[in-house]
N, C-alpha and C positions, 0 to 999 in steps of 0.2 A: 248451381249445378257444378260449375267449374271447381269451386272450393271443395266440394265433396270428392271430386275426382283427384284432388291433390293428396288425399289420404288413402292408404291401402284399403280396398273394399272389404277385407276380412273384419275391419273394425266398424264398418257401416251397418246400420240396422238392415235387415232383409228387405224391408219395404223401399229403402233408399237405393240399395243395390239393384233391385228390380226396376225402379224408375229410371236409373241411369242406363241400364242395359236396353230398356225400351227406347231410349233416346239415341242409342248407338248409331243406327243408320243415318240419322240427320247429322250427328256429330262427325261421323266419318266422311259424309258427303262434303261437309264444310271444311274438313281438314285438307290443307294443301301443303305440298312440299315444294322445295326449290325446283324451278323449271329449267335451271341451268344444265348443260350437258354433263357436268360433273358436280359432285356435292361439295360446296364450299360454304360451310355453316355461317361464317360471319358475313357473307354476302346475301344471306337469306333473311330478309327483314321480318318475315312472319314466324321465324323459328326462335323459340326460347327453351331453356331447360324445362320449364313447366309444360311445354307442348308435348314432350315425350313422356314425362311423368303422367300426364293426363291420359295419353294413349295407352301406356302400359297398365294403368289402373282400370281403364275402360275394358281392356282385354280381360283382366281378372274378374271384373263385374260380369262380363258376358259369359265367361266360363262358369261362374258361380250360379248363373240363372239359366244356363243351357242354351244360350244363343251362340251356337257354334259358327254360324255364318259370319256374324259380326266379329267374333273372336279371330277367325281366320284372316279377315281383312286387317285387323289390328296387327297381327303377326307379320303379314305381308308388308305393311307400311313401315314397321320397325326394321324388318329385314332390308327393305329397299334403302332405308336411311343409313343403317349402321353396318350392313353386310352380314352374310351368312356365317362368317367366322368369328363374329363378336361373341364373347363368352356369355354375356347377359341375354343376347338374342337367342343363342343356342338353348339356354335354360328355359326361356319362355316358349320356344318352339317345342321343347320336350314336354313342358307342362300342357300345352295344347294337345299334343299327340296322346298324352295320357288320358286327357279328358274325353277325347273322341274315340278311344280304343273300344272295340266292340266285344272283345273276348280276351281270355288269358293268353292266347297265342300272340295277339297283337302286343300285349304288355311284355311278354318274353322277348319278342323281337326288339322292342324298344330298349329293354334292359341290355340286350346284346350291343345295341348301338351306343348306349352309355358306356359300356365296358370298352368298346373300341375307341371312343373319343378319349377316355381317361388313360388308356394305354398309350395313346399318342401324345396326350397333354395332361399329365397328372395334376397340374395346377389349375385346371378348369373348375373353379369352385361352384358355379351355378349347376354344372352337370353333376358334380359330386353330390351336391345337395339333392338334386332331382333323383339320383340313383338311390339315395338313402330313403327319400320319401316314397319311392316306388316299392322298395323292399318292405317298408312298413305297411303300405296300403294293400299289399298282397299277402299280409299276414306273416312275413318272415321277420319277426321281431328280434330274434337273436342275431341274425345277419345284419339287420339294420343297426342294432346296438354296437356290434363290432365295427361296422363301417363308420359310424358316427364317432366312436372313440378314436379311431385312426384319423378321422378328419380333424378332430380337436388337437391331436398331437402335432399337426402341422399348422393349425390355426387356433391357438389357445385363447385368443381374445375375441372370439366370435360369440357374442352374448346369445344370439338367436340359436346357434347350434347347442350351446349349453342348456338353454331352455327346452329345446327339442329332446335332448338326451334325458333331461329330468322327466319329461312327459313319457318318454319310452320306459324309463325305470318304474315310474308310477303305474303304468299300465300293466307291469309285471309284478306289482306289489312290493317293490324293493324301496322301502321308505328311506333308509339311511343313505343309499346312493342318490335318491331324488333330492334329499336335503342338501347333500354335498354339491350337486350340480346347481341348484338354485343359489347357494351361497357363492358359487363361482360367478354366476350371473351378476350378483350384487357387488362383487369386487370390480366388475367392469362398469356397471351402471348403478352406483350406490343409491341413487335417488329414485329408482323405479318403484313407485308405490304399489303397483300391481304385483310386482315380484315379491315384495315384502308380505303382501296379503296372501299370495299363493304359497309362500313358505309357511306362513301361519296355518293355512289350510292343511298342508301336508303334515306338519307337526301335530296338528289336532287329530288327523286321521291315524297317525302312528300311535297317538295316545290311546285311541279306542281299542287297539289290539295289543297294547303293551302289558295288559294285566294291571293289578292294583299297584305293584311296585313301580315307582317312577312316573306314574300318570300325572301326579300333581306338578312335578317339575316340567314335564312336557307341556302341560296346559299353561303354565306360567310363561314358558318360552313362546308358545303360540300367541298368548296375550300381548307379549312385548312386540312381536312382529306386526300384529294388527294395529297396535298403538302407533308404531312407526309409519305404517301405511297411511293412517288418517292424519298423522302429523304432517306428512308430505302432501296430502290431498284431503282437505277438510270436508269435502262432500262425497267421499268415496264410499258408495253403498256397500260394496263387498267387504271393505275394511270394518265398517260399523256392524255389518251382519256377523262377521267372524268374531268381532269383539264381544257382541252380545251372546253369541253361542258359547264361546269359550269361558267367559266369566260366569255364565249361568251354570255350566258344567262344573266349574271349580267351586262355586258356591254350594253345589249339592254334595261336594266331597269334604269341604272344610268344616270342622266343628264350630259351633257358635262362639266358643271361647278361644278360638285359634289366635295365637300370637307367634310371630317368627321368633325363633330362639336367639338369633343374633342378626347383625347387619349383613353378614355374608355367610354363605354356605361353605365355601372353600376360600379362606383368606389368601392362600398362595396364588390361586388363579384369579382372584378378584371376582368370583362368581356371586352375584347378589342373591340375597335371601328372597323367599316368596313375599309378595305384598301382604299387607294386613287384610283382615276380613272386611273392614270398613272401606279400604281402598278398592278392593274388588267389587264391593257393592256399589261404590260410587261410579266405577267404570261401567258397570252394567246399566246403571241409571242413565249415564250420558249416552251410551249406545242406544238404549231404548228410545230416549227422547229424540235423538237425531234420526233414527230409522223412521219414527212416526212422522217427523217433519218431512223427510224425503218422500214418503208414501203419500202424505196429504197434499203436498205442493205439486208433486208429479201428476197425481190423479186429477188435480185441479187445472193442469195445463199451464201453470205459471211460467212466465218467460224465464229461461235459464235453468229450469227444473224439468225439462222435457227430453233430456238426452239419455235417460236411463232405459235399459231394455225392459220390456214389459214382464218378461219371465222373472227378472230380478225383483221388480216391484211386487209381483205376486208372492215370491218366496219371502220377502221381507214382511209382507202383510201376514202371511201364515205364521211366521215366527212370533210376531207381535200378538197374534190371536191366541197363541199357546199360553201367554201370560194371563190374558183375559179369562181363558177357560180355567186356569188354576185358581184365580181369585173367586170365580163363581162357584167352584166346588167347595 
């Protein structure tokens, strides 16, 4: 249980997050802080950095599952330890207030509080992020986008903020801006296989609305992103799913006698030519085989293959079934 709480609950399966929140009363009862009249962390033998990471993630799990009472206790304990003026605690307090708000008026009041805090201390990053999140959750996408761009002007190496801006642009159908933001994320965390796959997904989506001109190049770019994601994580379901989807789409467009005209499309820029038909077919076969293995071993409950979300397994199974249906026809 403790190991689960060391990871942000947004990445935990819903069943695990629910189980953790159900255990919150017992965990909070056993949680003890220093009994000294003042807080001196190095004299508190029971306190470790993991103690507060666990408490913070327990708070997020409780909010995720609607246990407001336990969430409030978590906030109170964090406030007691680090003080009301701590930036991170202020951000968590704001998150809690957003979760328990009963109407739009409560949210507007909270927005005013965020504005007042930022007016006094513009460098309060947790509150700045909460304000942007609140703008987005209330449907003010343009204001949230402007605020997030301004945030990144002052904190250009915040990968999480770039990823959020990419998601904002994608929700508005702005593919080129989304791709730019995800590429910025990869400049900061180049080995993030999930971001490589996400970039592949966005490029694939943009290919579907690009018309016939340029679609093949976009599909090839998408394939390369998915290949990089599974190179970095060799059992990544979303990477193999995307690889099978994109190679299947490209195979439906390429003529059977297709051969690249040269080794590069643009020699000056070093832009590589599209892969050969045989190479695309081979990638499709590899993706198909790996997806089938993941589905089979996950459904069998084999050790080490049970960490996939059920929705992803179902989607992979459906994609594989399409090939079976084509063969039967």
